[in-house]
N, C-alpha and C positions, 0 to 999 in steps of 0.2 A: 795340595802343593806338588806332591810327587807326580800326579797325573799331568799337571801343567808342565812340569820339568821334562817329562817324557815327550810331550807334544813339541816342546821347543828343541829337542835333541837333534832333529833333522834340519834345522834352519842354520844357514850361514849368515843371514842378515835378520835383525830385529828392527822393525820400524814402529816405534812406540809413541803414543800421544800422551803428553803431560806427565812426565816423570817415568819412574821405573818401578815395576813390581818387585817384591822380594824374590820371587821365583826367577825373574829375569836376571836379577843381580847374582843369584847363586849360579845360574846357568852360565852367565858371563864369566864368572871366576873359574868355572870348570872347563868350558869349551872355547871361550874367547871368540864369539861371533862378532861381526861388524854391527855396531849398535847405532841407530839413528833416532834422534828425538825430535818430535814436532810439537810446536807450541801454538796455542790458539787464542789466547787472550788473558784471562784472569791468571793462568799459571805463570805467564811471563810478567804481566803488569804488577802482580802482587808477590812474585818470587816463589810461587808454589810450583813444584816440579822442576826447579832449576838445579836440584841436587844431582850429583853423580855425572855432571857434564864432562868431567875429565875422562870418563870411561867411553864416551861416545866417539864414533868415527865421523859423524856428520850431524847437521841440524837443519830443520826446516821451520818455517813460520808461516801462518796462514793469512795474516793481515799485515800490510806494510808498516803500520804504526809500531809494530813490535821490533822493527829492525834495530833500534838502539838498545833494546833490552835483552837481546840474545847474542851469542857469540858472533864475531865479525864474519866468520866463514859460513854463516847460516844462509840458506837458500829460500827465497820466497816461493811457496807452493800455493798459488791462487786457488780459490774455491773451484773445484771441477764441476762441469755440467755436461750432460749428454744433450746435444742440440736436437731440437724438434723442428719439423717444418714450420715455416712462418704462418701464423693465423691470418685469416681474412681481415682486411682493414675494418675497424669498428664503424658502425653506422648510427652513432648516437646523435640525438637532436642538437646537443651542444657538447663541446669538448669535455671529456670525462677524465678527471684526475682521480686516482685511487691511492690509498695509503693503508698499510697493514700495521696494526698496533702491536708492539711488544715492548719490553723494557728498554729504556734509554733510546727511544726512537724519535723523541721530540715532537710527538703528535700535536700537542697544543700549539707549538710554534708553526707547524704547517697549516693548521686550521686558521690561526690568526693571520698568517701571510696570505692565504687564499681569500679571506674576507677583506683584507686591505686591498688586494689586487682587483677584486671584482665587485666590491661593494656589498650591500645588504643581501643576505642569503636566507632562504627559507630552510628551516631545519626539520628533518623527518627521521624517525627511528623505526627500524623494522623489527616487529615483535614476532615474526613468523618462524623464527628458528635461528637464522644467521644474525649475528650481532653486527648490524650494518647501520651506520649513521650517514645521512645525506645532507649536504649543504648545497642548495640549488640557487645559483645566482642567474642573472640575466644572460651572461656570456658563457658561463661554464658551470660544471657541477663537480663536487668533491664527494667521494664515498670513502668512508673510514670503516675498516673491518677489524673486528677484535675476536681472537680465538676461533678462527674458522679453519676447517680442514684443508689440507694441501690441494685437493681437487678443486675446492671453492676458490682458493687463491689463484690457481691457474685460470679458472674460468673468468674471474674478475679481471685478471691481466689481459686476457684475450679481448675483453670488451673495452678496456681502457685506451685512452689516447695518450696519457702521460702517467707515469708511476712516481710517487713520492716515497723515497726509501727512509732515510734516517737523518737526524739532525742532532749530533751529539759531540762530546768533547774529544773523541779520538780522531776525527777527520777521515773516517773510512766509510766505504760503502759495504753493504752486506749481501747475503744470499738473494734478497729481494731484488737488488739492483742487477745481479748476475742473471737471474731468471728473466727479469723484465727486458734486459738488453738482448737476451737470446730470443725473446719474442719480437724483437724489433721495435721496442717501445722507448721513447725518450725517458730518461731517468733524471730525477732531481735529488740531490743529497748534499749535505754540508761536508764536502771532502776537502782535505788539504792537497792541493794539486802537486805539491812537492813530493808527496809520497808515491805518486803514480806515474806511469809512462806519459809522455807528452801528448799522446793521442787518446788518452782516456776521455771518453765523451760525456761523462756524468756532469750534469749542469748544476751550478750553484743556485741555491734557493733565494731568489730576489723577486720583487714585484714585476720588474721588467721581464724576467725570464718566464714567469707564469703567463703574463699577458701576451708575450710573443708566441708562445706555444699554443695558447688558446685561439689566437687570431690568425695564425699563419699555418695552414695545412702543410705547405711545402717545408717549413722549418721543422714541423713534427716528423715528417717523413725522412728528411735528411738526418736529423738527430737519431732517429730509430735505425737507419741504415748504418750509421757510424757505430752505434752500440752493438749491432749484430756482428759487424766485422771485427770489432774489438774483442767480443766474446769468443769468436772463432780463433783469434790469434792468441788470446791470453788464458781463457777459462775452459776451452774445449777439453774434455776428459783425456783424450789421447795426448794432447800437448802437455798437460800437467803431469800425466803418468810418465812421459818421456823424461821430464826433468828429474823425477825421483829415480828412475831406472838408471839414467846417466850417472847420478851421484852414487848409486849402489855399485855400478860396474867400476867406477873410478876407485872406490874404496877396496873392492876385491882385488884390483890389479896393483895395489900398492905393495 
């Protein structure tokens, strides 16, 4: 604890995620730095880490569904990303949809929607190392990945025509959507449009949406271009960093 207190001694600003350490609290009482708290999900939704708010100079939150659960002065800090060059267009025989499984992603809903959109699909499971399931229909193919390393996620995204992110109760998109849009891929997720800017290009999961993207190459290209531009404006790392730096500078100038 003493070592950590010494490390904190040179800081004028503490940007902490999900609550406050005891050492930070002690340091605050001694030196009175500017304290910023950032909330990411469970901490705000379940009230964990919301203590000591009165000590903070500012607040951030990472997903827009948290807006009503954090102080009114809080600032949305979107997931940051370092943009890479756009990959070459995929050359799959049929339009390829990909989905990456994790908790609360609505995987079964996406599989069911795909099968309703494209009819009977052959099912294949890859036993060679990657946990990959394939649903191959006449017009399109869906690949579902479970517990694969990040490099494999990026490789699958490069090959994909469309990325299916999440279908859950919070109405938000996640890191997968951000990465996919940065790759210039159309993204489908069950988002609440009222939570996001009007130009958010994430598409709602419907049979019509899947069929349009599978059958219309121009629609895929256009949706992918909108996603890349949106990512550049909202999620690019330097853009997100500037929002936090502006808040820090404003607090220091009070």
